[in-house]
VOGU-3710 file (C-alpha; in Angstrom, 3 decimals, decimal comma):
1> xxxxxxxxxx> 17,397/43,409/-9,931  19,992/42,005/-12,034  22,694/44,436/-13,178  23,815/43,662/-16,932  26,690/45,701/-18,418  25,955/47,320/-21,886  28,514/45,400/-23,530  27,122/42,111/-21,925  23,593/43,194/-22,658  24,767/43,646/-26,565
11> xxxxxxxxxx> 26,199/40,359/-26,560  23,465/38,477/-24,867  20,869/40,178/-27,271  23,070/39,286/-30,341  23,183/35,938/-29,397  19,481/35,565/-28,806  18,718/37,372/-32,204  21,061/34,871/-33,871  19,708/31,790/-32,103  15,733/32,796/-32,495
21> xxxxxxxxxx> 16,431/33,695/-36,016  17,897/30,301/-36,761  15,649/28,653/-34,585  12,682/30,390/-35,523  13,087/28,822/-39,159  12,613/25,397/-38,306  9,397/25,566/-36,247  7,584/27,764/-38,719  8,299/25,592/-41,658  7,593/22,356/-39,551
31> xxxxxxxxxx> 4,094/23,393/-38,888  2,573/22,400/-42,092  -1,119/21,438/-41,727  -0,392/17,977/-42,032  -1,591/15,423/-44,905  0,849/15,156/-47,663  3,774/16,756/-45,652  4,481/19,244/-48,466  3,855/22,926/-47,843  1,791/25,177/-50,270
41> xxxxxxxxxx> 2,877/28,215/-51,631  0,523/30,046/-49,112  2,243/28,412/-46,493  5,748/29,576/-47,930  4,227/33,003/-48,307  3,056/32,755/-44,376  6,371/31,499/-43,143  8,260/34,407/-45,113  5,959/36,780/-43,414  6,129/35,500/-40,004
51> xxxxxxxxxx> 10,094/35,548/-40,397  10,100/38,896/-41,303  7,938/39,962/-38,414  10,296/37,895/-36,012  13,472/39,868/-37,671  11,724/43,003/-37,129  10,735/42,330/-33,693  14,193/41,288/-33,072  15,479/44,545/-34,373  13,240/46,375/-32,459
61> xxxxxxxxxx> 14,596/44,726/-29,123  17,944/45,243/-30,141  17,146/49,269/-30,129  15,112/48,826/-26,505  11,856/49,322/-28,650  10,116/46,703/-26,364  6,668/48,091/-26,923  7,213/47,992/-30,742  8,407/44,448/-30,631  5,602/43,199/-28,380
71> xxxxxxxxxx> 3,047/44,883/-30,677  4,801/42,959/-33,844  5,097/39,771/-31,761  1,497/39,683/-30,883  0,571/39,738/-34,467  2,724/36,744/-34,746  1,216/34,662/-32,126  -2,293/35,532/-33,221  -1,205/33,859/-36,721  0,948/31,179/-35,363
81> xxxxxxxxxx> -0,041/30,297/-31,660  2,468/27,589/-31,647  5,498/29,833/-32,078  7,558/29,479/-29,030  10,179/31,669/-30,198  7,692/34,361/-30,654  6,447/33,658/-27,145  9,834/33,781/-25,742  10,568/37,370/-27,273  7,363/38,461/-25,849
91> xxxxxxxxxx> 8,461/37,343/-22,533  11,716/39,230/-23,020  10,344/42,230/-24,042  7,838/42,409/-21,386  10,409/41,523/-18,598  12,506/44,360/-19,707  9,548/46,819/-19,370  8,928/45,454/-15,720  5,787/43,541/-16,856  6,386/40,589/-14,945
101> xxxxxxxxxx> 3,255/38,844/-14,933  3,114/39,272/-18,685  6,472/37,977/-18,939  5,350/35,017/-16,973  2,839/34,149/-18,916  4,608/34,223/-22,207  7,438/31,986/-21,128  5,005/29,602/-19,500  3,444/29,384/-23,045  6,737/28,961/-24,777
111> xxxxxxxxxx> 7,698/26,448/-22,399  4,363/24,689/-23,053  4,838/24,540/-26,712  8,440/23,670/-26,653  9,563/22,492/-23,000  13,265/22,281/-24,208  13,472/25,811/-25,216  16,868/26,836/-24,031  16,175/30,475/-24,480  12,883/30,512/-22,517
121> xxxxxxxxxx> 14,316/28,406/-19,818  17,135/30,894/-19,308  14,970/34,082/-19,420  12,374/32,465/-17,059  14,862/31,731/-14,932  16,030/35,682/-14,972  12,488/36,389/-14,388  12,638/34,179/-11,257  15,479/36,248/-9,932  13,709/39,424/-10,262
131> xxxxxxxxxx> 10,757/37,880/-8,414  13,081/36,587/-5,663  12,149/32,953/-6,420  15,801/31,804/-6,185  14,762/27,922/-6,125  12,879/28,111/-9,507  15,855/29,828/-10,928  17,970/27,046/-9,847  15,722/24,528/-11,100  15,656/26,077/-14,726
141> xxxxxxxxxx> 19,657/26,148/-14,117  19,543/22,510/-13,450  17,245/21,641/-16,438  19,786/23,654/-18,773  22,610/21,645/-17,441  20,559/18,681/-18,534  19,787/19,972/-21,682  22,772/21,756/-23,097  25,536/21,235/-20,527  27,601/23,465/-18,711
151> xxxxxxxxxx> 29,230/25,050/-21,807  26,059/26,509/-23,441  25,506/30,219/-23,167  22,221/29,825/-21,652  23,380/28,055/-19,013  26,391/30,109/-18,085  24,557/33,165/-18,434  21,802/32,107/-15,968  24,408/30,710/-13,588  26,339/34,065/-13,510
161> xxxxxxxx> 22,860/35,796/-12,897  22,125/33,718/-9,947  25,574/34,262/-8,564  25,209/37,718/-8,777  21,737/37,599/-7,244  23,162/35,833/-4,120  25,836/38,311/-3,951  23,560/41,243/-3,851
//
């Protein structure tokens, strides 16, 4: 099991919330139904609702209310089956509740939609450590290095978790 200090957990969660909120805006808006490339007011209203639900789920995660976050995120993915950020957060909340099979399924869904999703790669790597799959965690670390370099926080965090796992 990986130990994360409360201060680090808050910092990681804060970074994840900011990134997910920022990244979550683009995919939702970019998922129009095609055709003219414009979005209708219905799309805009739906995007606003989705964004509000994502923020609510992120707030719940920040409070440690993982079951509530999962319920909210499940409504998001029922409405938007291509929302990699929602699947990533479902994986995170599931992992925090010890539901490793669910977490694995959600991370896989996020990465199927968006193979270069930095957060999903990091969190899936952390799940691999919980499951004692060090080789898979290192593969995710290598992928993060390719995508964002050694200075991005996802790479640094997973690298530290791997080092901690190897030392325990």
